[in-house]
C-alpha positions in Angstrom: 42.1 35.2 108.2 42.9 38.5 106.4 46.6 39.5 105.5 46.9 41.6 108.4 45.6 39.1 110.7 47.9 36.4 109.4 50.9 39.1 109.6 49.7 39.9 113.1 50.3 36.3 113.9 53.6 35.9 112.1 55.1 39.0 114.3 53.7 37.2 117.4 55.5 34.5 116.7 58.7 36.6 117.5 57.5 38.9 120.2 56.1 41.6 118.7 53.0 43.2 119.1 52.0 44.9 115.9 48.7 46.5 117.5 51.2 48.1 119.7 53.5 49.2 116.8 50.4 50.8 115.0 49.7 52.6 118.2 53.2 53.9 118.7 53.4 55.0 114.9 50.1 56.8 115.1 51.3 59.1 117.7 54.5 60.0 116.2 54.6 63.2 114.5 56.9 63.7 111.5 57.6 67.6 110.6 56.3 68.3 107.2 58.8 70.7 105.1 56.6 73.2 103.4 59.4 73.9 100.8 58.9 71.0 98.5 55.8 72.7 97.3 57.3 75.8 95.5 61.2 75.5 95.2 62.2 77.0 98.3 61.0 80.5 96.7 58.9 81.8 99.6 56.4 84.8 99.8 59.2 87.6 100.9 61.6 88.3 98.0 62.2 87.8 94.2 65.6 86.7 94.6 67.0 83.3 93.1 67.3 80.7 95.3 70.9 80.7 96.6 73.3 79.8 99.6 75.0 76.7 98.2 71.9 75.0 97.5 69.7 74.3 94.3 66.5 73.1 92.8 66.6 71.3 89.7 63.7 70.6 87.7 60.8 72.6 86.4 57.8 70.3 86.5 54.4 72.5 85.9 52.2 73.4 88.7 54.5 74.9 91.3 52.5 76.8 93.9 53.2 80.8 94.0 50.7 81.9 96.5 49.8 81.3 100.5 46.6 79.7 99.3 48.0 77.3 96.6 51.0 76.4 98.7 48.1 75.2 101.6 46.1 73.7 99.4 48.6 71.4 98.1 49.9 70.8 101.7 46.6 69.8 102.4 46.4 67.4 99.6 49.5 65.8 100.5 48.3 65.5 103.9 45.0 63.5 103.0 47.3 61.0 101.1 50.1 60.5 104.2 48.9 58.5 107.3 50.2 59.3 110.9 50.4 62.5 112.5 52.0 65.6 111.2 53.7 69.2 111.8 54.2 71.9 109.7 57.6 73.2 108.8 57.9 76.9 107.8 60.8 78.6 106.6 60.9 82.4 107.9 60.7 83.5 104.0 57.1 82.3 104.0 56.1 85.1 106.2 52.5 86.4 104.6 52.2 89.8 104.2 48.9 91.7 103.6 47.7 95.2 102.2 50.5 96.0 100.8 52.7 95.7 104.0 56.2 94.2 104.0 58.9 93.6 106.5 62.4 92.9 105.8 63.8 89.5 107.5 65.2 91.4 110.5 61.9 92.9 111.0 59.2 89.9 110.7 57.1 89.7 113.4 54.3 86.9 114.7 51.7 88.8 112.8 53.5 87.9 109.6 52.7 84.3 110.3 49.0 84.5 111.6 47.5 82.8 108.5 49.8 80.2 109.4 48.7 79.7 112.7 45.0 79.6 112.1 46.2 77.1 108.9 47.8 74.7 111.7 45.3 75.3 114.4 42.2 74.5 112.2 44.4 70.9 111.6 45.7 70.4 115.0 49.3 70.6 114.1 52.2 72.1 115.5 54.6 74.5 113.8 58.4 74.3 113.4 60.5 77.0 112.4 63.5 78.1 110.3 65.0 81.0 110.0 66.0 81.9 106.4 69.7 82.6 106.0 69.7 82.6 102.1 67.9 84.0 98.9 68.5 87.8 100.0 70.6 90.6 99.0 72.1 91.0 102.7 73.5 87.8 101.9 77.0 89.2 101.3 79.7 87.6 99.5 78.2 84.0 100.7 78.3 85.3 104.1 75.8 86.1 106.8 76.2 85.8 110.5 79.9 85.0 110.0 80.2 88.4 108.0 83.0 90.5 108.9 80.8 93.3 107.8 79.1 94.4 111.0 76.0 95.8 109.0 75.3 92.6 107.5 76.3 90.6 110.5 73.9 92.5 112.6 71.0 92.4 110.0 71.3 88.4 110.2 71.5 88.6 114.3 68.3 90.7 114.2 66.9 87.9 111.8 67.5 85.2 114.1 66.2 87.2 117.1 63.0 88.2 115.6 62.4 84.6 114.7 63.4 83.4 118.0 60.1 85.4 119.1 58.0 83.9 116.1 58.4 80.2 117.0 57.8 81.0 120.8 54.6 82.5 119.7 53.8 79.2 117.5 54.5 77.2 120.4 52.1 79.2 122.6 49.4 79.4 119.5 49.2 75.6 118.8 50.5 74.5 122.1 52.8 72.3 120.5 56.6 72.8 121.2 58.3 74.2 118.4 61.7 73.3 116.9 63.5 76.1 115.5 66.3 75.2 113.2 69.6 77.2 112.6 71.2 76.7 109.4 73.7 79.1 107.6 75.0 78.7 103.8 78.2 80.6 105.1 81.5 79.8 103.6 84.2 79.8 100.8 84.3 78.5 97.4 88.7 78.2 97.5 91.0 77.6 100.7 90.6 80.5 103.1 93.4 82.5 104.4 91.5 82.6 107.5 89.4 79.6 109.2 89.1 81.0 112.9 88.0 84.3 112.5 84.6 83.6 110.5 83.8 81.0 113.4 84.6 83.1 116.3 82.0 85.7 114.3 79.5 82.7 114.0 79.6 81.9 117.4 79.4 85.9 118.5 76.3 86.0 116.6 74.8 83.2 118.0 75.4 83.9 121.3 73.7 87.4 120.6 70.7 85.7 119.2 70.3 83.3 122.0 70.3 86.3 124.6 66.7 86.8 123.6 64.9 85.1 126.6 62.5 82.4 126.1 61.0 79.3 127.5 63.1 76.5 126.6 59.8 73.9 127.4 58.3 75.3 124.3 61.2 76.2 122.2 63.6 74.0 121.2 66.5 75.6 119.2 69.0 73.3 116.8 71.7 73.7 115.2 72.8 72.3 111.8 75.9 71.6 110.3 77.4 71.1 106.6 80.0 70.1 104.9 79.8 72.0 101.7 77.7 73.7 99.4 77.6 74.7 95.5 80.0 77.6 95.3 81.2 76.9 98.8 83.0 73.8 98.0 86.3 74.3 100.3 85.3 75.6 103.5 82.0 76.0 105.3 81.7 78.3 108.6 78.8 75.8 110.3 81.3 72.5 110.1 79.9 69.4 112.4 82.9 70.3 114.7 81.6 73.6 115.4 77.9 73.0 115.7 78.5 70.0 118.2 80.7 72.1 120.1 78.2 74.9 120.5 75.3 72.6 121.2 77.4 71.8 123.7 78.5 74.9 125.0 74.7 76.4 125.1 73.0 73.5 126.1 70.8 73.6 122.7 70.0 70.4 120.4 72.0 69.2 117.8 70.4 68.7 114.1 71.5 66.1 112.2 70.8 66.2 108.3 71.7 62.9 106.6 72.6 65.0 103.5 75.4 67.0 105.1 78.1 64.7 105.5 80.9 63.4 103.7 79.3 60.6 101.1 80.8 57.7 103.5 79.6 58.9 106.3 75.8 58.0 108.0 73.7 59.7 110.1 72.4 56.5 111.6 75.8 55.8 113.2 75.8 59.1 115.1 72.3 59.2 116.8 73.2 57.0 119.4 76.6 59.0 120.2 74.3 62.1 120.2 71.7 60.5 122.4 74.1 59.7 125.1 74.8 63.2 125.8 71.8 65.1 124.8 68.1 65.1 126.3 66.9 65.7 122.7 68.3 65.3 119.1 66.9 66.6 115.8 67.0 65.1 112.5 66.5 66.3 109.0 65.8 63.1 107.0 66.7 63.3 103.1 68.5 61.7 100.7 72.1 62.9 99.2 73.1 61.2 96.0 76.7 62.1 95.8 76.4 65.0 97.6 73.8 66.8 99.5 71.5 67.0 96.3 68.3 66.7 98.6 66.5 63.9 96.7 63.1 62.5 97.8 63.5 60.1 100.6 63.0 56.5 99.7 62.6 53.3 101.6 66.2 52.7 101.2 68.9 51.3 104.0 69.9 54.1 105.7 66.6 55.5 105.9 65.4 51.9 107.8 69.0 52.3 109.9 68.0 55.6 111.1 64.7 54.7 112.3 65.9 51.3 113.7 68.5 53.6 115.7 65.6 55.9 117.4 63.1 52.9 117.9 66.1 50.4 119.3 67.1 53.2 121.6 63.6 53.8 123.2 64.2 57.4 121.9 60.5 58.2 120.3 59.8 61.0 122.5 63.7 62.1 122.3 64.2 62.7 118.8 62.3 65.5 116.7 62.1 64.1 113.0 61.3 66.1 110.0 61.9 66.1 106.4 63.9 68.3 104.0 64.1 67.7 100.6 62.8 69.7 97.4 62.7 68.1 93.8 61.2 70.4 91.0 61.6 67.7 88.4 58.5 65.8 89.4 54.9 66.3 90.8 55.8 68.2 94.2 52.9 67.2 95.6 53.7 63.4 95.1 57.2 64.3 96.5 55.9 65.3 99.6 53.5 62.1 99.6 56.3 59.5 98.9 59.2 61.0 101.1 56.8 60.9 104.1 55.2 57.8 103.7 58.6 56.4 103.3 59.7 57.9 106.4 56.8 56.3 108.5 57.4 53.0 106.7 61.0 53.1 108.2 59.5 53.8 111.4 56.9 51.0 111.2 59.7 48.9 110.1 61.8 49.4 113.1 58.7 48.9 115.7 58.3 45.6 114.1 61.8 44.5 114.7 62.7 42.5 117.8 65.7 44.8 119.1 65.8 43.3 122.7 66.4 39.7 120.8 68.7 41.1 118.3 70.9 42.8 121.5 71.1 39.7 123.2 72.4 37.8 120.5 75.1 40.5 119.8 76.1 40.3 123.5 76.2 36.8 123.4 78.5 37.0 120.6 76.0 34.5 118.8 76.5 37.0 115.7 75.7 33.9 113.2 72.3 34.1 114.5 72.2 37.5 114.5 72.8 37.9 110.8 71.0 35.1 110.1 67.3 36.5 111.5 68.2 39.9 110.4 68.0 38.7 107.2 65.0 36.5 107.5 63.2 39.6 109.1 63.3 41.0 105.7 60.8 38.7 104.2 58.3 39.6 107.1 55.1 40.5 106.0 55.7 44.1 106.9 53.7 45.4 103.8 50.6 43.9 105.2 50.9 46.1 108.4 51.5 49.2 106.7 48.4 48.7 104.6 46.5 48.0 107.9 47.9 51.2 109.1 47.0 53.2 106.1 43.3 52.0 106.0 42.9 52.7 109.6 44.2 56.3 109.2 42.2 56.8 106.0 44.4 57.2 103.7 44.9 54.8 100.5 46.4 51.9 100.7 49.2 51.1 98.4 49.8 52.6 95.4 46.1 53.4 94.9 47.5 57.1 96.4 48.9 58.1 93.0 45.3 58.2 91.3 44.8 61.1 93.8 48.0 62.9 92.5 46.9 62.4 89.0 43.2 63.7 89.4 44.7 66.6 91.3 47.2 67.7 88.7 44.6 67.6 86.2 42.3 69.4 87.8 44.6 71.9 89.5 47.9 71.6 89.0 47.8 72.0 85.3 45.7 75.1 85.6 48.3 77.5 87.3 
């Protein structure tokens, strides 16, 4: 009997079909953020990363061209099991033959190379307007700026991105999630909290005047508590964002680094599922603040996955990763984080949620706690290794040998 066969029998005794779990996980797309590969620099601007976010570290081998970034994504994907989407920021527009378009004038043609790349690999594409790292970010404000020229520039950027998002969906045949997040806010206590949010609402209303196919494009709005240099006030707070989502009937997006340190996104998922057809997640790891550490197989990541699976919401939740660590090998960071998201999802799929719910409903919380703890020593790893083997990616820690080889042969020569 192989280790997987033993694990399969163990799980079967508690009513879990490991084959069904593997099948469900194989069909679940995880949206892979391109910006881990180059420290959120992109190809359209020489501006330093700004907007309340920061990348720390200077590990050698960073991608500096579209070809390098695509090669690094390919390498990471070869080591990550399962189905993937590509998640792009607008700053990754690819200009050729000396052409350039500022962010308020970008067009689908500036992403044609990415579409070609994605189609060759059978991937869908998600998209994000880039409201940071640009000279038109004035006084840390974009869509909420009191300066009409600044606000209009960024409104036009949002409109352009909406057209590009629909282009992605049409070309790939896969719905595109277009996520709006702005860094707008103030370092110290503002005199007026209302007006910036009123201007932000007006800007969003204007962006959403662009007609689009709601079966192909899902517009999401992401909130944040604070950022570096924006410690006292952010325009796009959780209350604003959820209220606007309900007002316009778009999709809420929660980034689990964008809340107070004692808040957890896992507790919020069930509430949002009650009132929204779809929800979206940016899975990251905050350490004391929104530090965008690489996702690990920790309790909160497992709880997020549990809430999705236990609420039968695999087809209602858009899952994406969002972190950027420049202190370690960037390709390895992708692999570690995405493999951990998939581990968390598999762990949730191997949990007897119906039985646990019945124990909770019957107030048998002693047995519930006992069984929850015993489940932690079930042979999850053997099912995970079987899944990786079937996906044709290295099992266990063996994938790191490929990273070391790639660093020696490719990254170190950049």
